[in-house]
PDB file as gemmi writes it, atoms N, CA and C in Angstrom:
CRYST1    1.000    1.000    1.000  90.00  90.00  90.00 P 1                      
ATOM      1  N   MET A   1     225.167 324.887  73.685  1.00  0.00           N  
ATOM      2  CA  MET A   1     226.294 325.361  72.886  1.00  0.00           C  
ATOM      3  C   MET A   1     226.333 324.654  71.532  1.00  0.00           C  
ATOM      4  N   LYS A   2     226.165 323.325  71.551  1.00  0.00           N  
ATOM      5  CA  LYS A   2     226.184 322.569  70.292  1.00  0.00           C  
ATOM      6  C   LYS A   2     225.032 323.004  69.393  1.00  0.00           C  
ATOM      7  N   LYS A   3     223.895 323.328  70.020  1.00  0.00           N  
ATOM      8  CA  LYS A   3     222.728 323.733  69.252  1.00  0.00           C  
ATOM      9  C   LYS A   3     222.979 325.053  68.530  1.00  0.00           C  
ATOM     10  N   LYS A   4     223.668 326.004  69.185  1.00  0.00           N  
ATOM     11  CA  LYS A   4     223.996 327.290  68.560  1.00  0.00           C  
ATOM     12  C   LYS A   4     224.949 327.107  67.393  1.00  0.00           C  
ATOM     13  N   VAL A   5     225.949 326.257  67.574  1.00  0.00           N  
ATOM     14  CA  VAL A   5     226.931 326.002  66.508  1.00  0.00           C  
ATOM     15  C   VAL A   5     226.249 325.354  65.311  1.00  0.00           C  
ATOM     16  N   LEU A   6     225.413 324.365  65.553  1.00  0.00           N  
ATOM     17  CA  LEU A   6     224.705 323.693  64.459  1.00  0.00           C  
ATOM     18  C   LEU A   6     223.742 324.652  63.750  1.00  0.00           C  
ATOM     19  N   THR A   7     223.036 325.483  64.501  1.00  0.00           N  
ATOM     20  CA  THR A   7     222.123 326.455  63.907  1.00  0.00           C  
ATOM     21  C   THR A   7     222.881 327.462  63.051  1.00  0.00           C  
ATOM     22  N   THR A   8     223.997 327.949  63.559  1.00  0.00           N  
ATOM     23  CA  THR A   8     224.821 328.897  62.811  1.00  0.00           C  
ATOM     24  C   THR A   8     225.352 328.261  61.525  1.00  0.00           C  
ATOM     25  N   ALA A   9     225.823 327.031  61.612  1.00  0.00           N  
ATOM     26  CA  ALA A   9     226.335 326.333  60.428  1.00  0.00           C  
ATOM     27  C   ALA A   9     225.230 326.130  59.405  1.00  0.00           C  
ATOM     28  N   LEU A  10     224.047 325.775  59.856  1.00  0.00           N  
ATOM     29  CA  LEU A  10     222.917 325.570  58.959  1.00  0.00           C  
ATOM     30  C   LEU A  10     222.525 326.870  58.256  1.00  0.00           C  
ATOM     31  N   VAL A  11     222.508 327.970  58.988  1.00  0.00           N  
ATOM     32  CA  VAL A  11     222.189 329.274  58.407  1.00  0.00           C  
ATOM     33  C   VAL A  11     223.226 329.663  57.364  1.00  0.00           C  
ATOM     34  N   LEU A  12     224.490 329.436  57.657  1.00  0.00           N  
ATOM     35  CA  LEU A  12     225.553 329.746  56.693  1.00  0.00           C  
ATOM     36  C   LEU A  12     225.417 328.923  55.423  1.00  0.00           C  
ATOM     37  N   ILE A  13     225.135 327.642  55.563  1.00  0.00           N  
ATOM     38  CA  ILE A  13     224.999 326.767  54.387  1.00  0.00           C  
ATOM     39  C   ILE A  13     223.827 327.226  53.524  1.00  0.00           C  
ATOM     40  N   ILE A  14     222.712 327.539  54.150  1.00  0.00           N  
ATOM     41  CA  ILE A  14     221.527 327.969  53.400  1.00  0.00           C  
ATOM     42  C   ILE A  14     221.785 329.301  52.701  1.00  0.00           C  
ATOM     43  N   SER A  15     222.398 330.252  53.394  1.00  0.00           N  
ATOM     44  CA  SER A  15     222.640 331.560  52.778  1.00  0.00           C  
ATOM     45  C   SER A  15     223.643 331.469  51.636  1.00  0.00           C  
ATOM     46  N   CYS A  16     224.665 330.622  51.782  1.00  0.00           N  
ATOM     47  CA  CYS A  16     225.635 330.454  50.688  1.00  0.00           C  
ATOM     48  C   CYS A  16     224.980 329.817  49.466  1.00  0.00           C  
ATOM     49  N   SER A  17     224.132 328.823  49.682  1.00  0.00           N  
ATOM     50  CA  SER A  17     223.480 328.170  48.547  1.00  0.00           C  
ATOM     51  C   SER A  17     222.507 329.126  47.866  1.00  0.00           C  
ATOM     52  N   MET A  18     221.840 329.989  48.637  1.00  0.00           N  
ATOM     53  CA  MET A  18     220.940 330.973  48.030  1.00  0.00           C  
ATOM     54  C   MET A  18     221.718 332.001  47.217  1.00  0.00           C  
ATOM     55  N   ALA A  19     222.853 332.439  47.726  1.00  0.00           N  
ATOM     56  CA  ALA A  19     223.673 333.407  46.993  1.00  0.00           C  
ATOM     57  C   ALA A  19     224.197 332.798  45.702  1.00  0.00           C  
ATOM     58  N   PHE A  20     224.605 331.540  45.759  1.00  0.00           N  
ATOM     59  CA  PHE A  20     225.107 330.857  44.561  1.00  0.00           C  
ATOM     60  C   PHE A  20     224.002 330.717  43.527  1.00  0.00           C  
ATOM     61  N   ALA A  21     222.799 330.344  43.958  1.00  0.00           N  
ATOM     62  CA  ALA A  21     221.673 330.192  43.035  1.00  0.00           C  
ATOM     63  C   ALA A  21     221.302 331.534  42.413  1.00  0.00           C  
ATOM     64  N   GLN A  22     221.362 332.601  43.190  1.00  0.00           N  
ATOM     65  CA  GLN A  22     221.024 333.924  42.677  1.00  0.00           C  
ATOM     66  C   GLN A  22     222.048 334.386  41.645  1.00  0.00           C  
ATOM     67  N   SER A  23     223.330 334.100  41.861  1.00  0.00           N  
ATOM     68  CA  SER A  23     224.357 334.516  40.896  1.00  0.00           C  
ATOM     69  C   SER A  23     224.179 333.791  39.577  1.00  0.00           C  
ATOM     70  N   LYS A  24     223.753 332.537  39.576  1.00  0.00           N  
ATOM     71  CA  LYS A  24     223.498 331.815  38.331  1.00  0.00           C  
ATOM     72  C   LYS A  24     222.318 332.427  37.585  1.00  0.00           C  
ATOM     73  N   THR A  25     221.275 332.835  38.289  1.00  0.00           N  
ATOM     74  CA  THR A  25     220.114 333.463  37.660  1.00  0.00           C  
ATOM     75  C   THR A  25     220.507 334.776  37.011  1.00  0.00           C  
ATOM     76  N   THR A  26     221.314 335.574  37.695  1.00  0.00           N  
ATOM     77  CA  THR A  26     221.757 336.855  37.148  1.00  0.00           C  
ATOM     78  C   THR A  26     222.547 336.641  35.868  1.00  0.00           C  
ATOM     79  N   THR A  27     223.412 335.625  35.829  1.00  0.00           N  
ATOM     80  CA  THR A  27     224.204 335.331  34.638  1.00  0.00           C  
ATOM     81  C   THR A  27     223.295 334.957  33.476  1.00  0.00           C  
ATOM     82  N   LYS A  28     222.254 334.153  33.734  1.00  0.00           N  
ATOM     83  CA  LYS A  28     221.336 333.764  32.669  1.00  0.00           C  
ATOM     84  C   LYS A  28     220.568 334.967  32.153  1.00  0.00           C  
ATOM     85  N   GLU A  29     220.169 335.897  33.050  1.00  0.00           N  
ATOM     86  CA  GLU A  29     219.476 337.102  32.616  1.00  0.00           C  
ATOM     87  C   GLU A  29     220.360 337.927  31.696  1.00  0.00           C  
ATOM     88  N   LYS A  30     221.631 338.066  32.050  1.00  0.00           N  
ATOM     89  CA  LYS A  30     222.545 338.852  31.224  1.00  0.00           C  
ATOM     90  C   LYS A  30     222.681 338.231  29.842  1.00  0.00           C  
ATOM     91  N   GLN A  31     222.756 336.894  29.770  1.00  0.00           N  
ATOM     92  CA  GLN A  31     222.905 336.244  28.481  1.00  0.00           C  
ATOM     93  C   GLN A  31     221.670 336.446  27.623  1.00  0.00           C  
ATOM     94  N   SER A  32     220.476 336.396  28.239  1.00  0.00           N  
ATOM     95  CA  SER A  32     219.267 336.515  27.450  1.00  0.00           C  
ATOM     96  C   SER A  32     219.004 337.955  27.013  1.00  0.00           C  
ATOM     97  N   THR A  33     219.443 338.940  27.797  1.00  0.00           N  
ATOM     98  CA  THR A  33     219.161 340.328  27.437  1.00  0.00           C  
ATOM     99  C   THR A  33     220.157 340.888  26.444  1.00  0.00           C  
ATOM    100  N   SER A  34     221.362 340.386  26.419  1.00  0.00           N  
ATOM    101  CA  SER A  34     222.356 340.948  25.504  1.00  0.00           C  
ATOM    102  C   SER A  34     222.383 340.140  24.217  1.00  0.00           C  
ATOM    103  N   THR A  35     221.306 340.221  23.452  1.00  0.00           N  
ATOM    104  CA  THR A  35     221.228 339.515  22.182  1.00  0.00           C  
ATOM    105  C   THR A  35     221.978 340.304  21.125  1.00  0.00           C  
ATOM    106  N   LYS A  36     222.670 339.594  20.283  1.00  0.00           N  
ATOM    107  CA  LYS A  36     223.395 340.256  19.207  1.00  0.00           C  
ATOM    108  C   LYS A  36     222.435 340.457  18.043  1.00  0.00           C  
ATOM    109  N   MET A  37     222.373 341.682  17.561  1.00  0.00           N  
ATOM    110  CA  MET A  37     221.486 342.002  16.454  1.00  0.00           C  
ATOM    111  C   MET A  37     222.316 342.361  15.232  1.00  0.00           C  
ATOM    112  N   GLU A  38     221.891 341.878  14.106  1.00  0.00           N  
ATOM    113  CA  GLU A  38     222.554 342.223  12.857  1.00  0.00           C  
ATOM    114  C   GLU A  38     222.116 343.632  12.468  1.00  0.00           C  
ATOM    115  N   ILE A  39     223.079 344.497  12.191  1.00  0.00           N  
ATOM    116  CA  ILE A  39     222.762 345.882  11.848  1.00  0.00           C  
ATOM    117  C   ILE A  39     222.420 345.955  10.370  1.00  0.00           C  
ATOM    118  N   VAL A  40     221.188 346.323  10.103  1.00  0.00           N  
ATOM    119  CA  VAL A  40     220.686 346.466   8.749  1.00  0.00           C  
ATOM    120  C   VAL A  40     220.329 347.936   8.566  1.00  0.00           C  
ATOM    121  N   LYS A  41     220.269 348.401   7.321  1.00  0.00           N  
ATOM    122  CA  LYS A  41     219.940 349.805   7.062  1.00  0.00           C  
ATOM    123  C   LYS A  41     218.631 350.163   7.755  1.00  0.00           C  
ATOM    124  N   ASP A  42     218.645 351.277   8.518  1.00  0.00           N  
ATOM    125  CA  ASP A  42     217.499 351.748   9.289  1.00  0.00           C  
ATOM    126  C   ASP A  42     216.940 350.669  10.215  1.00  0.00           C  
ATOM    127  N   SER A  43     217.809 349.926  10.888  1.00  0.00           N  
ATOM    128  CA  SER A  43     217.336 348.892  11.792  1.00  0.00           C  
ATOM    129  C   SER A  43     216.873 349.518  13.097  1.00  0.00           C  
ATOM    130  N   VAL A  44     215.850 348.920  13.715  1.00  0.00           N  
ATOM    131  CA  VAL A  44     215.241 349.425  14.941  1.00  0.00           C  
ATOM    132  C   VAL A  44     215.512 348.429  16.063  1.00  0.00           C  
ATOM    133  N   TYR A  45     215.864 348.959  17.233  1.00  0.00           N  
ATOM    134  CA  TYR A  45     216.007 348.125  18.417  1.00  0.00           C  
ATOM    135  C   TYR A  45     215.502 348.896  19.618  1.00  0.00           C  
ATOM    136  N   TYR A  46     215.333 348.218  20.737  1.00  0.00           N  
ATOM    137  CA  TYR A  46     214.799 348.827  21.948  1.00  0.00           C  
ATOM    138  C   TYR A  46     215.794 348.620  23.079  1.00  0.00           C  
ATOM    139  N   THR A  47     216.028 349.680  23.866  1.00  0.00           N  
ATOM    140  CA  THR A  47     216.992 349.608  24.948  1.00  0.00           C  
ATOM    141  C   THR A  47     216.455 350.319  26.181  1.00  0.00           C  
ATOM    142  N   CYS A  48     216.978 349.929  27.340  1.00  0.00           N  
ATOM    143  CA  CYS A  48     216.569 350.527  28.605  1.00  0.00           C  
ATOM    144  C   CYS A  48     217.348 351.823  28.819  1.00  0.00           C  
ATOM    145  N   PRO A  49     216.682 352.899  29.272  1.00  0.00           N  
ATOM    146  CA  PRO A  49     217.407 354.144  29.521  1.00  0.00           C  
ATOM    147  C   PRO A  49     218.428 354.035  30.654  1.00  0.00           C  
ATOM    148  N   MET A  50     218.219 353.106  31.593  1.00  0.00           N  
ATOM    149  CA  MET A  50     219.155 352.934  32.714  1.00  0.00           C  
ATOM    150  C   MET A  50     220.203 351.869  32.435  1.00  0.00           C  
ATOM    151  N   HIS A  51     219.844 350.835  31.686  1.00  0.00           N  
ATOM    152  CA  HIS A  51     220.747 349.709  31.436  1.00  0.00           C  
ATOM    153  C   HIS A  51     220.994 349.604  29.932  1.00  0.00           C  
ATOM    154  N   LYS A  52     222.038 350.267  29.456  1.00  0.00           N  
ATOM    155  CA  LYS A  52     222.319 350.309  28.018  1.00  0.00           C  
ATOM    156  C   LYS A  52     222.715 348.950  27.461  1.00  0.00           C  
ATOM    157  N   ASP A  53     223.064 347.985  28.337  1.00  0.00           N  
ATOM    158  CA  ASP A  53     223.419 346.657  27.856  1.00  0.00           C  
ATOM    159  C   ASP A  53     222.185 345.814  27.533  1.00  0.00           C  
ATOM    160  N   VAL A  54     220.993 346.277  27.930  1.00  0.00           N  
ATOM    161  CA  VAL A  54     219.754 345.576  27.601  1.00  0.00           C  
ATOM    162  C   VAL A  54     219.314 346.029  26.226  1.00  0.00           C  
ATOM    163  N   ILE A  55     219.367 345.109  25.259  1.00  0.00           N  
ATOM    164  CA  ILE A  55     218.984 345.407  23.876  1.00  0.00           C  
ATOM    165  C   ILE A  55     218.001 344.339  23.435  1.00  0.00           C  
ATOM    166  N   MET A  56     216.825 344.776  23.013  1.00  0.00           N  
ATOM    167  CA  MET A  56     215.778 343.857  22.589  1.00  0.00           C  
ATOM    168  C   MET A  56     215.327 344.203  21.174  1.00  0.00           C  
ATOM    169  N   ALA A  57     214.821 343.210  20.459  1.00  0.00           N  
ATOM    170  CA  ALA A  57     214.319 343.425  19.111  1.00  0.00           C  
ATOM    171  C   ALA A  57     212.876 343.936  19.125  1.00  0.00           C  
ATOM    172  N   LYS A  58     212.159 343.705  20.245  1.00  0.00           N  
ATOM    173  CA  LYS A  58     210.759 344.099  20.344  1.00  0.00           C  
ATOM    174  C   LYS A  58     210.555 345.023  21.533  1.00  0.00           C  
ATOM    175  N   PRO A  59     209.528 345.887  21.505  1.00  0.00           N  
ATOM    176  CA  PRO A  59     209.259 346.755  22.655  1.00  0.00           C  
ATOM    177  C   PRO A  59     208.812 345.933  23.860  1.00  0.00           C  
ATOM    178  N   GLY A  60     208.962 346.517  25.045  1.00  0.00           N  
ATOM    179  CA  GLY A  60     208.558 345.827  26.262  1.00  0.00           C  
ATOM    180  C   GLY A  60     209.142 346.509  27.479  1.00  0.00           C  
ATOM    181  N   LYS A  61     209.366 345.736  28.521  1.00  0.00           N  
ATOM    182  CA  LYS A  61     209.898 346.226  29.789  1.00  0.00           C  
ATOM    183  C   LYS A  61     211.313 345.694  29.985  1.00  0.00           C  
ATOM    184  N   CYS A  62     212.137 346.460  30.698  1.00  0.00           N  
ATOM    185  CA  CYS A  62     213.498 346.041  31.024  1.00  0.00           C  
ATOM    186  C   CYS A  62     213.428 344.892  32.029  1.00  0.00           C  
ATOM    187  N   PRO A  63     214.130 343.776  31.779  1.00  0.00           N  
ATOM    188  CA  PRO A  63     214.088 342.665  32.726  1.00  0.00           C  
ATOM    189  C   PRO A  63     214.817 342.960  34.041  1.00  0.00           C  
ATOM    190  N   LYS A  64     215.646 344.004  34.063  1.00  0.00           N  
ATOM    191  CA  LYS A  64     216.386 344.336  35.281  1.00  0.00           C  
ATOM    192  C   LYS A  64     215.612 345.279  36.193  1.00  0.00           C  
ATOM    193  N   CYS A  65     214.997 346.336  35.618  1.00  0.00           N  
ATOM    194  CA  CYS A  65     214.352 347.352  36.460  1.00  0.00           C  
ATOM    195  C   CYS A  65     212.873 347.550  36.160  1.00  0.00           C  
ATOM    196  N   GLY A  66     212.375 347.006  35.068  1.00  0.00           N  
ATOM    197  CA  GLY A  66     210.962 347.124  34.743  1.00  0.00           C  
ATOM    198  C   GLY A  66     210.581 348.381  33.990  1.00  0.00           C  
ATOM    199  N   MET A  67     211.544 349.246  33.654  1.00  0.00           N  
ATOM    200  CA  MET A  67     211.233 350.459  32.905  1.00  0.00           C  
ATOM    201  C   MET A  67     210.867 350.108  31.468  1.00  0.00           C  
ATOM    202  N   THR A  68     210.084 350.985  30.819  1.00  0.00           N  
ATOM    203  CA  THR A  68     209.708 350.788  29.423  1.00  0.00           C  
ATOM    204  C   THR A  68     210.930 351.011  28.538  1.00  0.00           C  
ATOM    205  N   LEU A  69     211.153 350.102  27.603  1.00  0.00           N  
ATOM    206  CA  LEU A  69     212.290 350.213  26.694  1.00  0.00           C  
ATOM    207  C   LEU A  69     212.062 351.336  25.689  1.00  0.00           C  
ATOM    208  N   GLU A  70     213.141 352.044  25.351  1.00  0.00           N  
ATOM    209  CA  GLU A  70     213.070 353.147  24.387  1.00  0.00           C  
ATOM    210  C   GLU A  70     213.438 352.649  22.994  1.00  0.00           C  
ATOM    211  N   LYS A  71     212.765 353.197  21.996  1.00  0.00           N  
ATOM    212  CA  LYS A  71     213.017 352.827  20.601  1.00  0.00           C  
ATOM    213  C   LYS A  71     214.240 353.583  20.089  1.00  0.00           C  
ATOM    214  N   LYS A  72     215.154 352.878  19.452  1.00  0.00           N  
ATOM    215  CA  LYS A  72     216.343 353.477  18.838  1.00  0.00           C  
ATOM    216  C   LYS A  72     216.411 353.008  17.391  1.00  0.00           C  
ATOM    217  N   THR A  73     216.863 353.878  16.515  1.00  0.00           N  
ATOM    218  CA  THR A  73     217.001 353.548  15.100  1.00  0.00           C  
ATOM    219  C   THR A  73     218.436 353.813  14.664  1.00  0.00           C  
ATOM    220  N   ILE A  74     219.001 352.859  13.943  1.00  0.00           N  
ATOM    221  CA  ILE A  74     220.334 353.028  13.376  1.00  0.00           C  
ATOM    222  C   ILE A  74     220.148 353.404  11.919  1.00  0.00           C  
ATOM    223  N   LYS A  75     220.554 354.607  11.563  1.00  0.00           N  
ATOM    224  CA  LYS A  75     220.431 355.061  10.182  1.00  0.00           C  
ATOM    225  C   LYS A  75     221.780 354.914   9.505  1.00  0.00           C  
ATOM    226  N   MET A  76     221.823 354.106   8.480  1.00  0.00           N  
ATOM    227  CA  MET A  76     223.048 353.882   7.724  1.00  0.00           C  
ATOM    228  C   MET A  76     223.009 354.762   6.484  1.00  0.00           C  
ATOM    229  N   THR A  77     224.042 355.567   6.292  1.00  0.00           N  
ATOM    230  CA  THR A  77     224.119 356.420   5.110  1.00  0.00           C  
ATOM    231  C   THR A  77     225.490 356.254   4.488  1.00  0.00           C  
ATOM    232  N   GLY A  78     225.603 356.634   3.235  1.00  0.00           N  
ATOM    233  CA  GLY A  78     226.897 356.591   2.563  1.00  0.00           C  
ATOM    234  C   GLY A  78     227.185 355.227   1.958  1.00  0.00           C  
ATOM    235  N   THR A  79     228.465 354.985   1.705  1.00  0.00           N  
ATOM    236  CA  THR A  79     228.874 353.747   1.069  1.00  0.00           C  
ATOM    237  C   THR A  79     229.000 352.632   2.094  1.00  0.00           C  
ATOM    238  N   LYS A  80     229.261 351.449   1.610  1.00  0.00           N  
ATOM    239  CA  LYS A  80     229.406 350.295   2.486  1.00  0.00           C  
ATOM    240  C   LYS A  80     230.834 350.111   2.983  1.00  0.00           C  
ATOM    241  N   GLU A  81     231.717 351.048   2.690  1.00  0.00           N  
ATOM    242  CA  GLU A  81     233.096 350.943   3.149  1.00  0.00           C  
ATOM    243  C   GLU A  81     233.155 351.084   4.659  1.00  0.00           C  
ATOM    244  N   ALA A  82     234.014 350.300   5.255  1.00  0.00           N  
ATOM    245  CA  ALA A  82     234.187 350.369   6.704  1.00  0.00           C  
ATOM    246  C   ALA A  82     235.038 351.590   7.051  1.00  0.00           C  
ATOM    247  N   ILE A  83     234.659 352.271   8.109  1.00  0.00           N  
ATOM    248  CA  ILE A  83     235.432 353.415   8.576  1.00  0.00           C  
ATOM    249  C   ILE A  83     236.528 352.889   9.490  1.00  0.00           C  
ATOM    250  N   VAL A  84     237.769 353.170   9.149  1.00  0.00           N  
ATOM    251  CA  VAL A  84     238.906 352.678   9.912  1.00  0.00           C  
ATOM    252  C   VAL A  84     239.359 353.766  10.873  1.00  0.00           C  
ATOM    253  N   LYS A  85     239.524 353.395  12.126  1.00  0.00           N  
ATOM    254  CA  LYS A  85     240.030 354.308  13.147  1.00  0.00           C  
ATOM    255  C   LYS A  85     241.388 353.809  13.609  1.00  0.00           C  
ATOM    256  N   TYR A  86     242.255 354.744  13.925  1.00  0.00           N  
ATOM    257  CA  TYR A  86     243.594 354.419  14.407  1.00  0.00           C  
ATOM    258  C   TYR A  86     243.742 354.906  15.839  1.00  0.00           C  
ATOM    259  N   THR A  87     244.485 354.140  16.648  1.00  0.00           N  
ATOM    260  CA  THR A  87     244.695 354.491  18.041  1.00  0.00           C  
ATOM    261  C   THR A  87     246.112 354.130  18.464  1.00  0.00           C  
ATOM    262  N   CYS A  88     246.539 354.705  19.572  1.00  0.00           N  
ATOM    263  CA  CYS A  88     247.849 354.408  20.136  1.00  0.00           C  
ATOM    264  C   CYS A  88     247.716 353.222  21.088  1.00  0.00           C  
ATOM    265  N   SER A  89     248.638 352.282  21.016  1.00  0.00           N  
ATOM    266  CA  SER A  89     248.569 351.130  21.909  1.00  0.00           C  
ATOM    267  C   SER A  89     248.850 351.520  23.361  1.00  0.00           C  
ATOM    268  N   MET A  90     249.553 352.612  23.587  1.00  0.00           N  
ATOM    269  CA  MET A  90     249.840 353.074  24.941  1.00  0.00           C  
ATOM    270  C   MET A  90     248.778 354.042  25.456  1.00  0.00           C  
ATOM    271  N   HIS A  91     248.120 354.768  24.552  1.00  0.00           N  
ATOM    272  CA  HIS A  91     247.128 355.776  24.927  1.00  0.00           C  
ATOM    273  C   HIS A  91     245.849 355.531  24.126  1.00  0.00           C  
ATOM    274  N   PRO A  92     244.972 354.630  24.590  1.00  0.00           N  
ATOM    275  CA  PRO A  92     243.763 354.288  23.819  1.00  0.00           C  
ATOM    276  C   PRO A  92     242.790 355.454  23.648  1.00  0.00           C  
ATOM    277  N   GLU A  93     242.953 356.525  24.421  1.00  0.00           N  
ATOM    278  CA  GLU A  93     242.072 357.680  24.258  1.00  0.00           C  
ATOM    279  C   GLU A  93     242.421 358.495  23.015  1.00  0.00           C  
ATOM    280  N   VAL A  94     243.615 358.272  22.443  1.00  0.00           N  
ATOM    281  CA  VAL A  94     244.019 358.953  21.206  1.00  0.00           C  
ATOM    282  C   VAL A  94     243.415 358.186  20.036  1.00  0.00           C  
ATOM    283  N   ILE A  95     242.497 358.835  19.304  1.00  0.00           N  
ATOM    284  CA  ILE A  95     241.825 358.208  18.167  1.00  0.00           C  
ATOM    285  C   ILE A  95     241.939 359.135  16.969  1.00  0.00           C  
ATOM    286  N   SER A  96     242.281 358.540  15.810  1.00  0.00           N  
ATOM    287  CA  SER A  96     242.436 359.313  14.589  1.00  0.00           C  
ATOM    288  C   SER A  96     241.832 358.540  13.427  1.00  0.00           C  
ATOM    289  N   ASP A  97     241.397 359.262  12.399  1.00  0.00           N  
ATOM    290  CA  ASP A  97     240.885 358.589  11.211  1.00  0.00           C  
ATOM    291  C   ASP A  97     241.977 358.377  10.165  1.00  0.00           C  
ATOM    292  N   LYS A  98     243.199 358.817  10.479  1.00  0.00           N  
ATOM    293  CA  LYS A  98     244.337 358.647   9.576  1.00  0.00           C  
ATOM    294  C   LYS A  98     245.504 358.000  10.328  1.00  0.00           C  
ATOM    295  N   PRO A  99     246.326 357.213   9.634  1.00  0.00           N  
ATOM    296  CA  PRO A  99     247.515 356.675  10.298  1.00  0.00           C  
ATOM    297  C   PRO A  99     248.509 357.797  10.590  1.00  0.00           C  
ATOM    298  N   GLY A 100     249.359 357.572  11.562  1.00  0.00           N  
ATOM    299  CA  GLY A 100     250.338 358.590  11.919  1.00  0.00           C  
ATOM    300  C   GLY A 100     251.015 358.266  13.229  1.00  0.00           C  
ATOM    301  N   LYS A 101     251.472 359.304  13.921  1.00  0.00           N  
ATOM    302  CA  LYS A 101     252.169 359.165  15.195  1.00  0.00           C  
ATOM    303  C   LYS A 101     251.272 359.654  16.329  1.00  0.00           C  
ATOM    304  N   CYS A 102     251.449 359.030  17.491  1.00  0.00           N  
ATOM    305  CA  CYS A 102     250.720 359.458  18.684  1.00  0.00           C  
ATOM    306  C   CYS A 102     251.270 360.808  19.139  1.00  0.00           C  
ATOM    307  N   PRO A 103     250.406 361.793  19.400  1.00  0.00           N  
ATOM    308  CA  PRO A 103     250.896 363.099  19.831  1.00  0.00           C  
ATOM    309  C   PRO A 103     251.481 363.080  21.248  1.00  0.00           C  
ATOM    310  N   LYS A 104     251.181 362.058  22.031  1.00  0.00           N  
ATOM    311  CA  LYS A 104     251.674 361.995  23.407  1.00  0.00           C  
ATOM    312  C   LYS A 104     253.038 361.319  23.515  1.00  0.00           C  
ATOM    313  N   CYS A 105     253.217 360.195  22.772  1.00  0.00           N  
ATOM    314  CA  CYS A 105     254.460 359.434  22.947  1.00  0.00           C  
ATOM    315  C   CYS A 105     255.241 359.232  21.650  1.00  0.00           C  
ATOM    316  N   GLY A 106     254.630 359.539  20.507  1.00  0.00           N  
ATOM    317  CA  GLY A 106     255.345 359.416  19.242  1.00  0.00           C  
ATOM    318  C   GLY A 106     255.307 358.035  18.616  1.00  0.00           C  
ATOM    319  N   MET A 107     254.615 357.074  19.227  1.00  0.00           N  
ATOM    320  CA  MET A 107     254.519 355.737  18.638  1.00  0.00           C  
ATOM    321  C   MET A 107     253.591 355.758  17.426  1.00  0.00           C  
ATOM    322  N   ASP A 108     253.774 354.788  16.516  1.00  0.00           N  
ATOM    323  CA  ASP A 108     252.897 354.661  15.360  1.00  0.00           C  
ATOM    324  C   ASP A 108     251.498 354.259  15.802  1.00  0.00           C  
ATOM    325  N   LEU A 109     250.472 354.874  15.206  1.00  0.00           N  
ATOM    326  CA  LEU A 109     249.107 354.511  15.510  1.00  0.00           C  
ATOM    327  C   LEU A 109     248.764 353.192  14.821  1.00  0.00           C  
ATOM    328  N   ILE A 110     247.947 352.371  15.487  1.00  0.00           N  
ATOM    329  CA  ILE A 110     247.547 351.084  14.942  1.00  0.00           C  
ATOM    330  C   ILE A 110     246.040 351.089  14.677  1.00  0.00           C  
ATOM    331  N   VAL A 111     245.559 350.164  13.864  1.00  0.00           N  
ATOM    332  CA  VAL A 111     244.142 350.080  13.548  1.00  0.00           C  
ATOM    333  C   VAL A 111     243.394 349.677  14.797  1.00  0.00           C  
ATOM    334  N   LYS A 112     242.334 350.426  15.114  1.00  0.00           N  
ATOM    335  CA  LYS A 112     241.531 350.147  16.296  1.00  0.00           C  
ATOM    336  C   LYS A 112     240.606 348.973  15.996  1.00  0.00           C  
ATOM    337  N   LYS A 113     240.553 348.024  16.917  1.00  0.00           N  
ATOM    338  CA  LYS A 113     239.711 346.834  16.707  1.00  0.00           C  
ATOM    339  C   LYS A 113     238.342 347.053  17.265  1.00  0.00           C  
TER     340      LYS A 113                                                      
END                                                                             
């Protein structure tokens, strides 16, 4: 009986430590794959078709699933003025390019962050 209890406790300790170690590895992978890129005119980046949060500066394979990364290009046109969007604080799905009132509740629209 004591042997079963000790074996069960040992298995639980090992499995918990493995799960904890795996969660730390996953967190490090997420940090390394989600690199912030400065958007420059006609800038090119590579992303996974399945994992849109994976963004790389160079072509290669997705670190999560191994798929080939797809090339994406950001084309900047027009002036350098920022486009301001307005939204309702109660209804974030309401988006407008002009200030005004929310059509659902009548509150003033605020600048979307």
